[in-house]
VMD Tcl script that draws the C-alpha trace (Angstrom):
set ca {
  {62.17 -121.60 -113.81}
  {63.19 -124.81 -115.55}
  {64.77 -127.64 -113.58}
  {68.16 -127.15 -115.26}
  {68.17 -123.43 -114.42}
  {67.18 -124.20 -110.84}
  {70.07 -126.64 -110.49}
  {72.47 -124.08 -111.98}
  {71.18 -121.37 -109.62}
  {71.68 -123.62 -106.58}
  {75.20 -124.47 -107.69}
  {76.07 -120.79 -108.16}
  {74.64 -119.93 -104.75}
  {76.62 -122.73 -103.09}
  {79.78 -121.62 -104.91}
  {79.29 -118.04 -103.68}
  {78.75 -119.18 -100.09}
  {81.83 -121.42 -100.25}
  {83.81 -118.51 -101.66}
  {82.73 -116.27 -98.77}
  {83.63 -118.92 -96.21}
  {87.00 -119.52 -97.87}
  {87.72 -115.78 -97.86}
  {86.81 -115.48 -94.16}
  {88.89 -118.55 -93.30}
  {91.89 -117.27 -95.27}
  {91.63 -113.83 -93.70}
  {91.41 -115.37 -90.21}
  {94.47 -117.56 -90.81}
  {96.47 -114.58 -92.08}
  {95.40 -112.48 -89.09}
  {96.46 -115.17 -86.61}
  {99.82 -115.55 -88.35}
  {100.38 -111.79 -88.36}
  {99.44 -111.43 -84.69}
  {102.12 -113.96 -83.72}
  {104.77 -111.49 -84.92}
  {105.64 -109.02 -82.16}
  {108.21 -107.09 -84.19}
  {105.90 -104.07 -84.53}
  {103.11 -102.50 -82.46}
  {99.48 -103.54 -82.44}
  {96.71 -101.00 -82.91}
  {93.76 -101.00 -80.51}
  {90.75 -98.79 -81.20}
  {88.15 -98.42 -78.46}
  {84.58 -97.60 -79.51}
  {82.28 -96.47 -76.68}
  {78.56 -97.32 -76.72}
  {75.84 -95.95 -74.44}
  {74.33 -99.16 -73.11}
  {71.80 -97.43 -70.84}
  {70.59 -94.69 -73.23}
  {70.84 -92.20 -70.36}
  {72.16 -88.65 -70.24}
  {74.60 -89.49 -67.44}
  {76.26 -92.21 -69.53}
  {76.25 -89.91 -72.57}
  {78.02 -87.24 -70.50}
  {80.58 -89.79 -69.28}
  {81.31 -90.95 -72.85}
  {81.61 -87.35 -74.02}
  {84.31 -86.73 -71.42}
  {86.36 -89.86 -72.23}
  {89.90 -89.27 -73.46}
  {92.46 -91.68 -74.85}
  {94.54 -90.98 -71.74}
  {91.90 -92.86 -69.71}
  {93.17 -96.07 -71.34}
  {96.91 -95.33 -71.13}
  {97.28 -97.84 -68.29}
  {96.57 -100.67 -70.75}
  {99.54 -99.77 -72.96}
  {101.78 -99.24 -69.94}
  {100.81 -102.61 -68.45}
  {101.51 -104.47 -71.69}
  {104.88 -102.76 -72.14}
  {105.95 -103.64 -68.59}
  {104.80 -107.25 -68.83}
  {106.35 -107.74 -72.28}
  {109.68 -106.52 -70.95}
  {109.65 -109.35 -68.39}
  {109.44 -111.83 -71.29}
  {112.12 -110.03 -73.34}
  {109.72 -108.68 -75.96}
  {111.46 -105.48 -76.97}
  {108.92 -103.77 -79.27}
  {108.01 -100.38 -77.80}
  {105.26 -99.35 -77.64}
  {103.62 -102.74 -77.84}
  {100.19 -101.28 -78.60}
  {99.00 -97.94 -79.94}
  {95.60 -97.04 -78.48}
  {93.09 -94.69 -80.05}
  {89.57 -93.68 -79.06}
  {87.09 -94.20 -81.89}
  {83.76 -92.53 -82.46}
  {80.78 -93.32 -80.25}
  {78.55 -95.99 -81.78}
  {74.79 -95.69 -81.48}
  {73.57 -99.25 -81.76}
  {74.30 -102.39 -79.78}
  {76.12 -105.38 -81.27}
  {74.16 -108.66 -81.50}
  {73.80 -110.62 -78.26}
  {75.96 -113.75 -78.14}
  {74.14 -117.10 -77.79}
  {74.48 -119.26 -74.73}
  {76.92 -122.16 -74.84}
  {73.95 -124.53 -74.70}
  {72.78 -123.33 -78.12}
  {75.71 -125.07 -79.78}
  {78.49 -124.38 -82.25}
  {76.18 -123.54 -85.18}
  {74.47 -120.74 -83.23}
  {77.84 -119.37 -82.13}
  {79.16 -119.43 -85.71}
  {76.03 -117.69 -86.99}
  {76.35 -115.04 -84.28}
  {80.05 -114.52 -85.11}
  {79.20 -113.81 -88.74}
  {76.36 -111.55 -87.59}
  {78.77 -109.57 -85.43}
  {81.12 -109.08 -88.37}
  {78.20 -107.84 -90.49}
  {77.21 -105.47 -87.68}
  {80.77 -104.12 -87.69}
  {80.54 -103.64 -91.46}
  {77.30 -101.69 -91.04}
  {78.50 -99.50 -88.18}
  {82.19 -98.90 -88.80}
  {83.77 -97.35 -91.86}
  {87.00 -99.03 -90.77}
  {85.84 -102.53 -91.74}
  {88.69 -104.41 -93.39}
  {91.45 -102.83 -91.32}
  {95.03 -103.97 -91.55}
  {95.63 -107.31 -89.90}
  {97.08 -106.08 -86.60}
  {94.17 -103.77 -85.71}
  {91.95 -104.84 -82.81}
  {88.55 -103.25 -82.27}
  {87.11 -103.13 -78.74}
  {83.44 -102.22 -78.33}
  {82.94 -100.91 -74.78}
  {79.29 -100.78 -73.72}
  {78.96 -98.38 -70.80}
  {76.22 -98.73 -68.20}
  {75.06 -96.47 -65.39}
  {74.64 -97.48 -61.76}
  {72.40 -100.54 -61.54}
  {72.19 -101.40 -57.85}
  {75.38 -103.49 -57.84}
  {73.88 -106.00 -60.26}
  {76.58 -107.82 -62.26}
  {77.10 -106.71 -65.83}
  {76.69 -109.05 -68.77}
  {79.66 -111.19 -69.70}
  {82.37 -109.54 -71.80}
  {84.23 -111.42 -74.52}
  {87.10 -111.19 -76.98}
  {87.26 -113.05 -80.29}
  {90.49 -114.13 -81.91}
  {88.62 -114.63 -85.17}
  {87.85 -111.12 -86.30}
  {90.07 -109.42 -83.68}
  {87.12 -107.83 -81.90}
  {86.04 -107.64 -78.29}
  {82.89 -106.53 -76.51}
  {83.25 -105.20 -72.95}
  {80.45 -104.26 -70.56}
  {81.69 -101.53 -68.22}
  {80.45 -99.00 -65.69}
  {80.24 -95.36 -66.76}
  {81.80 -94.10 -63.54}
  {85.19 -92.33 -63.38}
  {86.10 -94.29 -60.24}
  {85.60 -97.50 -62.23}
  {88.02 -96.57 -65.02}
  {90.90 -98.60 -63.58}
  {88.81 -101.75 -63.16}
  {87.29 -101.22 -66.63}
  {90.83 -101.27 -68.00}
  {91.43 -104.65 -66.34}
  {88.43 -106.10 -68.22}
  {89.44 -104.46 -71.51}
  {92.96 -105.87 -71.21}
  {91.60 -109.33 -70.39}
  {89.43 -109.32 -73.53}
  {92.25 -107.82 -75.61}
  {94.44 -110.78 -74.68}
  {91.64 -113.15 -75.69}
  {91.84 -111.72 -79.22}
  {95.56 -112.58 -79.17}
  {94.96 -116.22 -78.22}
  {95.00 -116.18 -74.40}
  {92.54 -118.44 -72.57}
  {90.66 -117.97 -69.30}
  {92.46 -119.10 -66.14}
  {89.51 -119.40 -63.71}
  {87.33 -122.31 -62.64}
  {83.56 -122.77 -62.88}
  {83.09 -120.77 -59.66}
  {85.09 -117.85 -61.01}
  {88.11 -118.41 -58.77}
  {91.68 -118.49 -60.16}
  {92.70 -121.92 -61.41}
  {95.92 -123.25 -59.91}
  {98.64 -122.90 -61.06}
  {97.99 -120.93 -64.27}
  {95.55 -118.47 -62.71}
  {97.82 -117.50 -59.83}
  {100.05 -114.46 -59.89}
  {102.80 -116.43 -58.17}
  {102.07 -120.19 -57.99}
  {105.44 -120.71 -56.23}
  {104.64 -118.36 -53.37}
  {105.02 -119.79 -49.85}
  {102.63 -119.60 -48.14}
  {100.46 -119.79 -51.26}
  {97.66 -117.56 -49.94}
  {96.84 -114.77 -50.02}
  {98.25 -113.92 -53.43}
  {99.47 -110.37 -54.03}
  {98.63 -110.20 -57.73}
  {95.98 -111.52 -60.10}
  {96.96 -113.31 -63.28}
  {95.20 -111.16 -65.87}
  {93.37 -114.08 -67.52}
  {92.05 -115.23 -64.13}
  {90.90 -111.71 -63.40}
  {90.86 -112.16 -59.63}
  {93.36 -112.32 -56.78}
  {93.30 -115.65 -54.93}
  {93.09 -114.93 -51.18}
  {92.40 -118.59 -50.36}
  {91.79 -121.79 -52.31}
  {88.07 -120.98 -52.66}
  {87.98 -117.22 -52.27}
  {89.16 -114.40 -54.51}
  {88.75 -110.66 -54.99}
  {88.66 -108.37 -58.02}
  {91.84 -106.30 -58.50}
  {91.42 -102.53 -58.23}
  {93.60 -101.85 -61.25}
  {96.15 -103.30 -63.64}
  {98.79 -102.49 -61.02}
  {97.50 -105.56 -59.15}
  {97.70 -107.89 -62.16}
  {100.37 -109.59 -64.24}
  {100.77 -111.90 -67.23}
  {101.84 -115.40 -66.22}
  {103.98 -117.83 -68.15}
  {101.05 -119.83 -69.51}
  {99.34 -116.75 -70.93}
  {102.65 -115.45 -72.29}
  {103.14 -118.70 -74.19}
  {99.60 -118.53 -75.61}
  {100.20 -115.05 -77.06}
  {103.64 -116.10 -78.42}
  {105.82 -114.08 -76.07}
}
mol new
graphics top color blue
foreach p $ca { graphics top sphere $p radius 0.5 }
foreach p [lrange $ca 0 end-1] q [lrange $ca 1 end] { graphics top cylinder $p $q radius 0.2 }
display resetview
């Protein structure tokens, strides 16, 4: 290839890459703008994944029904009403097909912004490969729930929700008695996709005041409710417990402001 052709090829390749980046950036901006409008319901589709490749998890997934996630919609409706958001229902939930491959593992924070950006694009490509619904309308959030069997009380991998791309990945236990706590995690990550930030400290305890259910309570401890983005109920300044269900959680003023309520 001649030098002039090589230069032309490089320029075309750069132009294509810039075009892709501009398209992604424009789509992301439009999504964020659309999500700030609460005049109509959101759509949440939950896609289960067998994270243990076991028959017991497969059986659990096969018995899942959309009603198992109804508490999420009910919680959001009740909390929205407290902030005078009148759209009802606030979210329409559907149960998507089971997916048979795992999404790419996120990098550690130590790997830097470039690695995180590369992984984010890789996740979107994985979605394109595995879901025929790629390119959904702007108010459609996809939640990938990776179910695991009993693992000797070992903690599950970290779950996350991405505002860019409106997608979340939740690691959950494939146990019927864990459904209510699974819904707490799903709701937490759902709110991340809407712009909410974490409200806990480096030790995992609720951060005062934003991570407290009632920061004006006297005496302050123990708290009765968990702020959903803290994910735990503060029983003392340095001690907290996981809520059993969404009935023990609420959306505080700081989180409400972040999601434009």
